[in-house]
N, CA, C and O atoms as a Tripos MOL2 file, in Angstrom:
@<TRIPOS>MOLECULE
protein
  264   263    66     0     0
PROTEIN
NO_CHARGES

@<TRIPOS>ATOM
      1 N          97.0970   97.5490  118.3140 N.3       1 MET1
      2 CA         98.2480   98.3520  118.1220 C.3       1 MET1
      3 C          97.8410   99.7270  118.4420 C.2       1 MET1
      4 O          96.8050  100.1950  117.9690 O.2       1 MET1
      5 N          98.6330  100.4170  119.2490 N.am      2 LYS2
      6 CA         98.3620  101.8620  119.4780 C.3       2 LYS2
      7 C          98.9220  102.7210  118.4080 C.2       2 LYS2
      8 O          99.8970  102.3780  117.7400 O.2       2 LYS2
      9 N          98.2800  103.8630  118.2510 N.am      3 ASN3
     10 CA         98.7270  104.7250  117.2070 C.3       3 ASN3
     11 C          98.4350  106.2040  117.5050 C.2       3 ASN3
     12 O          97.5320  106.4670  118.3000 O.2       3 ASN3
     13 N          99.1050  107.1410  116.9460 N.am      4 SER4
     14 CA         98.8660  108.5500  117.1630 C.3       4 SER4
     15 C          98.2890  109.1690  115.9320 C.2       4 SER4
     16 O          98.5310  110.3530  115.6990 O.2       4 SER4
     17 N          97.5370  108.4530  115.1190 N.am      5 LEU5
     18 CA         96.8900  108.9340  113.8830 C.3       5 LEU5
     19 C          95.9180  110.0130  114.1380 C.2       5 LEU5
     20 O          95.9180  111.0200  113.4290 O.2       5 LEU5
     21 N          95.1150  109.8610  115.0850 N.am      6 LYS6
     22 CA         94.0640  110.8440  115.4700 C.3       6 LYS6
     23 C          94.6840  112.1230  115.8210 C.2       6 LYS6
     24 O          94.1650  113.1620  115.4140 O.2       6 LYS6
     25 N          95.7800  112.1490  116.5600 N.am      7 VAL7
     26 CA         96.3890  113.3420  116.9910 C.3       7 VAL7
     27 C          97.0760  114.0480  115.8080 C.2       7 VAL7
     28 O          97.0260  115.2690  115.6610 O.2       7 VAL7
     29 N          97.7200  113.2150  114.9760 N.am      8 LEU8
     30 CA         98.4110  113.8010  113.8520 C.3       8 LEU8
     31 C          97.4090  114.3910  112.8240 C.2       8 LEU8
     32 O          97.6850  115.4050  112.1830 O.2       8 LEU8
     33 N          96.2380  113.7240  112.6880 N.am      9 ARG9
     34 CA         95.2630  114.1990  111.8190 C.3       9 ARG9
     35 C          94.6260  115.5130  112.3400 C.2       9 ARG9
     36 O          94.3770  116.4590  111.5920 O.2       9 ARG9
     37 N          94.3790  115.5090  113.6750 N.am     10 ALA10
     38 CA         93.8030  116.7380  114.3130 C.3      10 ALA10
     39 C          94.7240  117.9100  114.2110 C.2      10 ALA10
     40 O          94.2670  119.0400  114.0400 O.2      10 ALA10
     41 N          96.0290  117.6770  114.3110 N.am     11 GLU11
     42 CA         97.0490  118.7590  114.2190 C.3      11 GLU11
     43 C          96.9780  119.5350  112.8750 C.2      11 GLU11
     44 O          97.3420  120.7060  112.7680 O.2      11 GLU11
     45 N          96.4750  118.7830  111.8510 N.am     12 ARG12
     46 CA         96.3660  119.3900  110.5000 C.3      12 ARG12
     47 C          94.8880  119.8090  110.2450 C.2      12 ARG12
     48 O          94.5680  120.2030  109.1240 O.2      12 ARG12
     49 N          94.0220  119.7380  111.2080 N.am     13 ASP13
     50 CA         92.5900  120.0020  110.9020 C.3      13 ASP13
     51 C          92.0190  119.2080  109.8880 C.2      13 ASP13
     52 O          91.1370  119.6960  109.1810 O.2      13 ASP13
     53 N          92.4330  117.9570  109.7090 N.am     14 TRP14
     54 CA         91.8020  117.0430  108.6800 C.3      14 TRP14
     55 C          90.7150  116.1880  109.3040 C.2      14 TRP14
     56 O          90.8610  115.6770  110.4140 O.2      14 TRP14
     57 N          89.6690  116.0510  108.5990 N.am     15 THR15
     58 CA         88.6230  115.0470  108.9830 C.3      15 THR15
     59 C          89.0570  113.6910  108.7280 C.2      15 THR15
     60 O          90.0620  113.5290  108.0360 O.2      15 THR15
     61 N          88.4330  112.6980  109.1920 N.am     16 GLN16
     62 CA         88.7180  111.3280  108.8110 C.3      16 GLN16
     63 C          88.5510  111.1270  107.2710 C.2      16 GLN16
     64 O          89.3030  110.3840  106.6390 O.2      16 GLN16
     65 N          87.5860  111.7860  106.7320 N.am     17 GLY17
     66 CA         87.3150  111.7130  105.2590 C.3      17 GLY17
     67 C          88.5470  112.3020  104.5250 C.2      17 GLY17
     68 O          89.0060  111.7310  103.5350 O.2      17 GLY17
     69 N          89.0840  113.4560  105.0190 N.am     18 ASP18
     70 CA         90.2000  114.0400  104.3410 C.3      18 ASP18
     71 C          91.3390  113.1020  104.3030 C.2      18 ASP18
     72 O          91.9480  112.8900  103.2550 O.2      18 ASP18
     73 N          91.6640  112.4900  105.5150 N.am     19 LEU19
     74 CA         92.8440  111.6110  105.5720 C.3      19 LEU19
     75 C          92.5680  110.3050  104.7180 C.2      19 LEU19
     76 O          93.4560  109.7350  104.0830 O.2      19 LEU19
     77 N          91.3260  109.9150  104.7620 N.am     20 ALA20
     78 CA         91.0330  108.7060  103.8950 C.3      20 ALA20
     79 C          91.2610  108.9570  102.4090 C.2      20 ALA20
     80 O          91.7940  108.1240  101.6760 O.2      20 ALA20
     81 N          90.8140  110.1890  101.9910 N.am     21 GLU21
     82 CA         91.0930  110.5650  100.5500 C.3      21 GLU21
     83 C          92.5600  110.5800  100.2240 C.2      21 GLU21
     84 O          92.9690  110.1120   99.1610 O.2      21 GLU21
     85 N          93.3590  111.1120  101.1260 N.am     22 LYS22
     86 CA         94.9170  111.2470  100.9160 C.3      22 LYS22
     87 C          95.4640  109.8610  100.8730 C.2      22 LYS22
     88 O          96.4290  109.6270  100.1460 O.2      22 LYS22
     89 N          94.8680  108.8340  101.6650 N.am     23 LEU23
     90 CA         95.5040  107.5670  101.6840 C.3      23 LEU23
     91 C          94.7950  106.5400  100.7560 C.2      23 LEU23
     92 O          95.1810  105.3730  100.6820 O.2      23 LEU23
     93 N          93.7810  107.0100  100.0780 N.am     24 ALA24
     94 CA         92.9770  106.1750   99.0790 C.3      24 ALA24
     95 C          92.4650  104.9810   99.8020 C.2      24 ALA24
     96 O          92.6370  103.8550   99.3370 O.2      24 ALA24
     97 N          91.7940  105.2030  101.0060 N.am     25 VAL25
     98 CA         91.0720  104.2390  101.7810 C.3      25 VAL25
     99 C          89.7340  104.8300  102.1390 C.2      25 VAL25
    100 O          89.4400  105.9980  101.8830 O.2      25 VAL25
    101 N          88.9180  103.9570  102.7530 N.am     26 SER26
    102 CA         87.5820  104.5780  103.2140 C.3      26 SER26
    103 C          87.7400  105.2820  104.5440 C.2      26 SER26
    104 O          88.6950  105.0920  105.2970 O.2      26 SER26
    105 N          86.7300  106.1110  104.7780 N.am     27 ARG27
    106 CA         86.6870  106.7870  106.0580 C.3      27 ARG27
    107 C          86.5610  105.7780  107.1830 C.2      27 ARG27
    108 O          87.1180  105.9680  108.2640 O.2      27 ARG27
    109 N          85.8320  104.7120  106.9280 N.am     28 GLN28
    110 CA         85.6360  103.6710  107.9300 C.3      28 GLN28
    111 C          86.9950  102.9400  108.2280 C.2      28 GLN28
    112 O          87.1940  102.4920  109.3570 O.2      28 GLN28
    113 N          87.8780  102.8200  107.2890 N.am     29 THR29
    114 CA         89.1950  102.2170  107.5740 C.3      29 THR29
    115 C          89.9570  103.2070  108.4810 C.2      29 THR29
    116 O          90.5560  102.7760  109.4660 O.2      29 THR29
    117 N          89.9510  104.4420  108.1940 N.am     30 VAL30
    118 CA         90.7180  105.4550  109.0470 C.3      30 VAL30
    119 C          90.1030  105.3620  110.5190 C.2      30 VAL30
    120 O          90.8450  105.3150  111.5000 O.2      30 VAL30
    121 N          88.7770  105.3400  110.6220 N.am     31 ASN31
    122 CA         88.1530  105.2570  111.9060 C.3      31 ASN31
    123 C          88.5930  103.9640  112.6350 C.2      31 ASN31
    124 O          88.8750  104.0250  113.8320 O.2      31 ASN31
    125 N          88.6610  102.8110  111.9660 N.am     32 ALA32
    126 CA         88.9290  101.5430  112.5780 C.3      32 ALA32
    127 C          90.3940  101.5500  113.0370 C.2      32 ALA32
    128 O          90.7220  100.9710  114.0730 O.2      32 ALA32
    129 N          91.3090  102.2330  112.2360 N.am     33 ILE33
    130 CA         92.7370  102.2580  112.6400 C.3      33 ILE33
    131 C          92.8460  103.1740  113.8840 C.2      33 ILE33
    132 O          93.5150  102.8490  114.8640 O.2      33 ILE33
    133 N          92.1900  104.2750  113.8010 N.am     34 GLU34
    134 CA         92.3310  105.2080  114.9510 C.3      34 GLU34
    135 C          91.9070  104.6600  116.2640 C.2      34 GLU34
    136 O          92.4240  104.9980  117.3290 O.2      34 GLU34
    137 N          90.8820  103.7450  116.1320 N.am     35 ASN35
    138 CA         90.2350  103.1940  117.3700 C.3      35 ASN35
    139 C          90.8790  101.8470  117.6790 C.2      35 ASN35
    140 O          90.4070  101.1580  118.5830 O.2      35 ASN35
    141 N          91.9440  101.4300  116.9690 N.am     36 GLY36
    142 CA         92.6460  100.2250  117.3040 C.3      36 GLY36
    143 C          91.9650   98.9290  116.9530 C.2      36 GLY36
    144 O          92.3760   97.8560  117.3950 O.2      36 GLY36
    145 N          90.8770   99.0350  116.1220 N.am     37 LYS37
    146 CA         90.1300   97.9010  115.6570 C.3      37 LYS37
    147 C          90.6860   97.2940  114.4220 C.2      37 LYS37
    148 O          90.2670   96.2000  114.0420 O.2      37 LYS37
    149 N          91.5780   97.9220  113.7910 N.am     38 TYR38
    150 CA         92.1980   97.3720  112.5620 C.3      38 TYR38
    151 C          93.6410   97.8320  112.5400 C.2      38 TYR38
    152 O          93.9420   98.9980  112.7950 O.2      38 TYR38
    153 N          94.5590   96.8660  112.2210 N.am     39 ASP39
    154 CA         95.9550   97.1940  112.0930 C.3      39 ASP39
    155 C          96.1910   97.3510  110.5950 C.2      39 ASP39
    156 O          95.8400   96.4370  109.8490 O.2      39 ASP39
    157 N          96.7540   98.4340  110.1170 N.am     40 PRO40
    158 CA         97.0180   98.6960  108.7060 C.3      40 PRO40
    159 C          97.9820   97.6920  108.1990 C.2      40 PRO40
    160 O          98.7970   97.1300  108.9300 O.2      40 PRO40
    161 N          97.8520   97.4540  106.7660 N.am     41 SER41
    162 CA         98.8800   96.6560  106.1680 C.3      41 SER41
    163 C         100.2140   97.3820  106.1670 C.2      41 SER41
    164 O         100.2480   98.5850  106.4280 O.2      41 SER41
    165 N         101.3080   96.7010  105.8840 N.am     42 LEU42
    166 CA        102.5890   97.4280  105.8720 C.3      42 LEU42
    167 C         102.6010   98.4800  104.8290 C.2      42 LEU42
    168 O         103.0410   99.5910  105.1250 O.2      42 LEU42
    169 N         102.1300   98.2200  103.5550 N.am     43 PRO43
    170 CA        102.1170   99.2720  102.5850 C.3      43 PRO43
    171 C         101.2720  100.5210  102.9760 C.2      43 PRO43
    172 O         101.6240  101.6500  102.6320 O.2      43 PRO43
    173 N         100.1980  100.2950  103.6730 N.am     44 LEU44
    174 CA         99.3990  101.4400  104.2040 C.3      44 LEU44
    175 C         100.1150  102.1710  105.3160 C.2      44 LEU44
    176 O         100.0590  103.3970  105.4070 O.2      44 LEU44
    177 N         100.7850  101.4140  106.1590 N.am     45 ALA45
    178 CA        101.4620  102.0800  107.3180 C.3      45 ALA45
    179 C         102.6380  102.8960  106.6810 C.2      45 ALA45
    180 O         102.8820  104.0000  107.1660 O.2      45 ALA45
    181 N         103.3620  102.4460  105.6590 N.am     46 PHE46
    182 CA        104.3440  103.2730  105.0410 C.3      46 PHE46
    183 C         103.7680  104.5050  104.3800 C.2      46 PHE46
    184 O         104.3870  105.5680  104.4120 O.2      46 PHE46
    185 N         102.5970  104.3850  103.7830 N.am     47 LYS47
    186 CA        101.9630  105.5270  103.2140 C.3      47 LYS47
    187 C         101.5920  106.5890  104.2670 C.2      47 LYS47
    188 O         101.7710  107.7950  104.0950 O.2      47 LYS47
    189 N         101.0620  106.0370  105.3650 N.am     48 VAL48
    190 CA        100.8170  107.0160  106.5190 C.3      48 VAL48
    191 C         102.0240  107.7460  107.0010 C.2      48 VAL48
    192 O         102.0480  108.9630  107.1870 O.2      48 VAL48
    193 N         103.0040  106.9510  107.1900 N.am     49 ALA49
    194 CA        104.3250  107.5380  107.6310 C.3      49 ALA49
    195 C         104.8290  108.5760  106.7340 C.2      49 ALA49
    196 O         105.2680  109.6240  107.2080 O.2      49 ALA49
    197 N         104.7960  108.3550  105.4170 N.am     50 ALA50
    198 CA        105.2520  109.2430  104.4240 C.3      50 ALA50
    199 C         104.4070  110.4960  104.4170 C.2      50 ALA50
    200 O         104.9350  111.6050  104.3350 O.2      50 ALA50
    201 N         103.0780  110.3270  104.5040 N.am     51 LEU51
    202 CA        102.2060  111.4360  104.4650 C.3      51 LEU51
    203 C         102.4920  112.4650  105.6520 C.2      51 LEU51
    204 O         102.5030  113.6830  105.4710 O.2      51 LEU51
    205 N         102.7180  111.8610  106.8710 N.am     52 PHE52
    206 CA        102.9700  112.6580  107.9940 C.3      52 PHE52
    207 C         104.4720  112.9160  108.2510 C.2      52 PHE52
    208 O         104.8600  113.4380  109.2960 O.2      52 PHE52
    209 N         105.3230  112.5190  107.2310 N.am     53 GLU53
    210 CA        106.7880  112.6800  107.3460 C.3      53 GLU53
    211 C         107.3330  112.2440  108.7010 C.2      53 GLU53
    212 O         108.0840  112.9690  109.3540 O.2      53 GLU53
    213 N         106.9310  111.0240  109.1090 N.am     54 ARG54
    214 CA        107.4640  110.3760  110.3480 C.3      54 ARG54
    215 C         107.7930  108.9310  110.0830 C.2      54 ARG54
    216 O         107.3560  108.3010  109.1200 O.2      54 ARG54
    217 N         108.5720  108.4660  110.9810 N.am     55 ALA55
    218 CA        108.9360  106.9980  110.8870 C.3      55 ALA55
    219 C         107.7510  106.1920  111.3720 C.2      55 ALA55
    220 O         107.0450  106.6150  112.2870 O.2      55 ALA55
    221 N         107.5290  105.0620  110.7850 N.am     56 ILE56
    222 CA        106.3830  104.1940  111.2350 C.3      56 ILE56
    223 C         106.2770  104.0170  112.6890 C.2      56 ILE56
    224 O         105.1900  103.9990  113.2660 O.2      56 ILE56
    225 N         107.5060  103.8760  113.3310 N.am     57 GLU57
    226 CA        107.5190  103.6370  114.7810 C.3      57 GLU57
    227 C         107.1330  104.8110  115.6110 C.2      57 GLU57
    228 O         106.8790  104.6830  116.8090 O.2      57 GLU57
    229 N         107.0860  105.9680  114.9800 N.am     58 GLU58
    230 CA        106.6300  107.2010  115.6690 C.3      58 GLU58
    231 C         105.0500  107.3320  115.5910 C.2      58 GLU58
    232 O         104.4500  108.1260  116.3160 O.2      58 GLU58
    233 N         104.4760  106.6000  114.7740 N.am     59 ILE59
    234 CA        103.0070  106.6420  114.6140 C.3      59 ILE59
    235 C         102.3400  105.3980  115.1940 C.2      59 ILE59
    236 O         101.2810  105.4910  115.8140 O.2      59 ILE59
    237 N         102.9760  104.2040  114.9910 N.am     60 PHE60
    238 CA        102.3840  102.9120  115.3490 C.3      60 PHE60
    239 C         103.2850  102.2600  116.3770 C.2      60 PHE60
    240 O         104.5020  102.2360  116.1940 O.2      60 PHE60
    241 N         102.7190  101.7240  117.4640 N.am     61 GLU61
    242 CA        103.4920  100.9220  118.3760 C.3      61 GLU61
    243 C         102.7080   99.7960  118.8930 C.2      61 GLU61
    244 O         101.5020   99.9510  119.0850 O.2      61 GLU61
    245 N         103.2960   98.6520  119.1420 N.am     62 PRO62
    246 CA        102.5640   97.4460  119.5900 C.3      62 PRO62
    247 C         102.0010   97.6910  120.9990 C.2      62 PRO62
    248 O         102.5560   98.4480  121.7960 O.2      62 PRO62
    249 N         100.9130   97.0380  121.2580 N.am     63 GLU63
    250 CA        100.3080   96.9830  122.6660 C.3      63 GLU63
    251 C         101.2680   96.1880  123.4560 C.2      63 GLU63
    252 O         102.1010   95.4790  122.8930 O.2      63 GLU63
    253 N         101.1860   96.2780  124.7110 N.am     64 GLU64
    254 CA        101.9130   95.5050  125.7140 C.3      64 GLU64
    255 C         101.8310   94.0430  125.4810 C.2      64 GLU64
    256 O         102.8350   93.3350  125.5660 O.2      64 GLU64
    257 N         100.6110   93.5580  125.1760 N.am     65 ASP65
    258 CA        100.3670   92.0880  124.9860 C.3      65 ASP65
    259 C         100.5750   91.6170  123.5920 C.2      65 ASP65
    260 O         100.3380   90.4380  123.3300 O.2      65 ASP65
    261 N         101.0110   92.4600  122.6450 N.am     66 ASP66
    262 CA        101.2050   91.9930  121.1520 C.3      66 ASP66
    263 C         102.5110   91.1740  121.0750 C.2      66 ASP66
    264 O         102.8790   90.6980  120.0010 O.2      66 ASP66
@<TRIPOS>BOND
     1     1     2 1
     2     2     3 1
     3     3     4 2
     4     3     5 am
     5     5     6 1
     6     6     7 1
     7     7     8 2
     8     7     9 am
     9     9    10 1
    10    10    11 1
    11    11    12 2
    12    11    13 am
    13    13    14 1
    14    14    15 1
    15    15    16 2
    16    15    17 am
    17    17    18 1
    18    18    19 1
    19    19    20 2
    20    19    21 am
    21    21    22 1
    22    22    23 1
    23    23    24 2
    24    23    25 am
    25    25    26 1
    26    26    27 1
    27    27    28 2
    28    27    29 am
    29    29    30 1
    30    30    31 1
    31    31    32 2
    32    31    33 am
    33    33    34 1
    34    34    35 1
    35    35    36 2
    36    35    37 am
    37    37    38 1
    38    38    39 1
    39    39    40 2
    40    39    41 am
    41    41    42 1
    42    42    43 1
    43    43    44 2
    44    43    45 am
    45    45    46 1
    46    46    47 1
    47    47    48 2
    48    47    49 am
    49    49    50 1
    50    50    51 1
    51    51    52 2
    52    51    53 am
    53    53    54 1
    54    54    55 1
    55    55    56 2
    56    55    57 am
    57    57    58 1
    58    58    59 1
    59    59    60 2
    60    59    61 am
    61    61    62 1
    62    62    63 1
    63    63    64 2
    64    63    65 am
    65    65    66 1
    66    66    67 1
    67    67    68 2
    68    67    69 am
    69    69    70 1
    70    70    71 1
    71    71    72 2
    72    71    73 am
    73    73    74 1
    74    74    75 1
    75    75    76 2
    76    75    77 am
    77    77    78 1
    78    78    79 1
    79    79    80 2
    80    79    81 am
    81    81    82 1
    82    82    83 1
    83    83    84 2
    84    83    85 am
    85    85    86 1
    86    86    87 1
    87    87    88 2
    88    87    89 am
    89    89    90 1
    90    90    91 1
    91    91    92 2
    92    91    93 am
    93    93    94 1
    94    94    95 1
    95    95    96 2
    96    95    97 am
    97    97    98 1
    98    98    99 1
    99    99   100 2
   100    99   101 am
   101   101   102 1
   102   102   103 1
   103   103   104 2
   104   103   105 am
   105   105   106 1
   106   106   107 1
   107   107   108 2
   108   107   109 am
   109   109   110 1
   110   110   111 1
   111   111   112 2
   112   111   113 am
   113   113   114 1
   114   114   115 1
   115   115   116 2
   116   115   117 am
   117   117   118 1
   118   118   119 1
   119   119   120 2
   120   119   121 am
   121   121   122 1
   122   122   123 1
   123   123   124 2
   124   123   125 am
   125   125   126 1
   126   126   127 1
   127   127   128 2
   128   127   129 am
   129   129   130 1
   130   130   131 1
   131   131   132 2
   132   131   133 am
   133   133   134 1
   134   134   135 1
   135   135   136 2
   136   135   137 am
   137   137   138 1
   138   138   139 1
   139   139   140 2
   140   139   141 am
   141   141   142 1
   142   142   143 1
   143   143   144 2
   144   143   145 am
   145   145   146 1
   146   146   147 1
   147   147   148 2
   148   147   149 am
   149   149   150 1
   150   150   151 1
   151   151   152 2
   152   151   153 am
   153   153   154 1
   154   154   155 1
   155   155   156 2
   156   155   157 am
   157   157   158 1
   158   158   159 1
   159   159   160 2
   160   159   161 am
   161   161   162 1
   162   162   163 1
   163   163   164 2
   164   163   165 am
   165   165   166 1
   166   166   167 1
   167   167   168 2
   168   167   169 am
   169   169   170 1
   170   170   171 1
   171   171   172 2
   172   171   173 am
   173   173   174 1
   174   174   175 1
   175   175   176 2
   176   175   177 am
   177   177   178 1
   178   178   179 1
   179   179   180 2
   180   179   181 am
   181   181   182 1
   182   182   183 1
   183   183   184 2
   184   183   185 am
   185   185   186 1
   186   186   187 1
   187   187   188 2
   188   187   189 am
   189   189   190 1
   190   190   191 1
   191   191   192 2
   192   191   193 am
   193   193   194 1
   194   194   195 1
   195   195   196 2
   196   195   197 am
   197   197   198 1
   198   198   199 1
   199   199   200 2
   200   199   201 am
   201   201   202 1
   202   202   203 1
   203   203   204 2
   204   203   205 am
   205   205   206 1
   206   206   207 1
   207   207   208 2
   208   207   209 am
   209   209   210 1
   210   210   211 1
   211   211   212 2
   212   211   213 am
   213   213   214 1
   214   214   215 1
   215   215   216 2
   216   215   217 am
   217   217   218 1
   218   218   219 1
   219   219   220 2
   220   219   221 am
   221   221   222 1
   222   222   223 1
   223   223   224 2
   224   223   225 am
   225   225   226 1
   226   226   227 1
   227   227   228 2
   228   227   229 am
   229   229   230 1
   230   230   231 1
   231   231   232 2
   232   231   233 am
   233   233   234 1
   234   234   235 1
   235   235   236 2
   236   235   237 am
   237   237   238 1
   238   238   239 1
   239   239   240 2
   240   239   241 am
   241   241   242 1
   242   242   243 1
   243   243   244 2
   244   243   245 am
   245   245   246 1
   246   246   247 1
   247   247   248 2
   248   247   249 am
   249   249   250 1
   250   250   251 1
   251   251   252 2
   252   251   253 am
   253   253   254 1
   254   254   255 1
   255   255   256 2
   256   255   257 am
   257   257   258 1
   258   258   259 1
   259   259   260 2
   260   259   261 am
   261   261   262 1
   262   262   263 1
   263   263   264 2
@<TRIPOS>SUBSTRUCTURE
     1 MET1         2 RESIDUE 1 A MET
     2 LYS2         6 RESIDUE 1 A LYS
     3 ASN3        10 RESIDUE 1 A ASN
     4 SER4        14 RESIDUE 1 A SER
     5 LEU5        18 RESIDUE 1 A LEU
     6 LYS6        22 RESIDUE 1 A LYS
     7 VAL7        26 RESIDUE 1 A VAL
     8 LEU8        30 RESIDUE 1 A LEU
     9 ARG9        34 RESIDUE 1 A ARG
    10 ALA10       38 RESIDUE 1 A ALA
    11 GLU11       42 RESIDUE 1 A GLU
    12 ARG12       46 RESIDUE 1 A ARG
    13 ASP13       50 RESIDUE 1 A ASP
    14 TRP14       54 RESIDUE 1 A TRP
    15 THR15       58 RESIDUE 1 A THR
    16 GLN16       62 RESIDUE 1 A GLN
    17 GLY17       66 RESIDUE 1 A GLY
    18 ASP18       70 RESIDUE 1 A ASP
    19 LEU19       74 RESIDUE 1 A LEU
    20 ALA20       78 RESIDUE 1 A ALA
    21 GLU21       82 RESIDUE 1 A GLU
    22 LYS22       86 RESIDUE 1 A LYS
    23 LEU23       90 RESIDUE 1 A LEU
    24 ALA24       94 RESIDUE 1 A ALA
    25 VAL25       98 RESIDUE 1 A VAL
    26 SER26      102 RESIDUE 1 A SER
    27 ARG27      106 RESIDUE 1 A ARG
    28 GLN28      110 RESIDUE 1 A GLN
    29 THR29      114 RESIDUE 1 A THR
    30 VAL30      118 RESIDUE 1 A VAL
    31 ASN31      122 RESIDUE 1 A ASN
    32 ALA32      126 RESIDUE 1 A ALA
    33 ILE33      130 RESIDUE 1 A ILE
    34 GLU34      134 RESIDUE 1 A GLU
    35 ASN35      138 RESIDUE 1 A ASN
    36 GLY36      142 RESIDUE 1 A GLY
    37 LYS37      146 RESIDUE 1 A LYS
    38 TYR38      150 RESIDUE 1 A TYR
    39 ASP39      154 RESIDUE 1 A ASP
    40 PRO40      158 RESIDUE 1 A PRO
    41 SER41      162 RESIDUE 1 A SER
    42 LEU42      166 RESIDUE 1 A LEU
    43 PRO43      170 RESIDUE 1 A PRO
    44 LEU44      174 RESIDUE 1 A LEU
    45 ALA45      178 RESIDUE 1 A ALA
    46 PHE46      182 RESIDUE 1 A PHE
    47 LYS47      186 RESIDUE 1 A LYS
    48 VAL48      190 RESIDUE 1 A VAL
    49 ALA49      194 RESIDUE 1 A ALA
    50 ALA50      198 RESIDUE 1 A ALA
    51 LEU51      202 RESIDUE 1 A LEU
    52 PHE52      206 RESIDUE 1 A PHE
    53 GLU53      210 RESIDUE 1 A GLU
    54 ARG54      214 RESIDUE 1 A ARG
    55 ALA55      218 RESIDUE 1 A ALA
    56 ILE56      222 RESIDUE 1 A ILE
    57 GLU57      226 RESIDUE 1 A GLU
    58 GLU58      230 RESIDUE 1 A GLU
    59 ILE59      234 RESIDUE 1 A ILE
    60 PHE60      238 RESIDUE 1 A PHE
    61 GLU61      242 RESIDUE 1 A GLU
    62 PRO62      246 RESIDUE 1 A PRO
    63 GLU63      250 RESIDUE 1 A GLU
    64 GLU64      254 RESIDUE 1 A GLU
    65 ASP65      258 RESIDUE 1 A ASP
    66 ASP66      262 RESIDUE 1 A ASP
């Protein structure tokens, strides 16, 4: 799944650790999501969307082959 998490985080000058703390997940989880190695659960995706005040679809989008 493609996502714009890294860009949104960078726009706010947050580290992966900062974002992880705000989402109550590990920094490794944030890193894995940003790199497309882990798809967040639906509750976590909603939490991300709420934090960035965006629709889920604005942050996460399926890959062509999904």
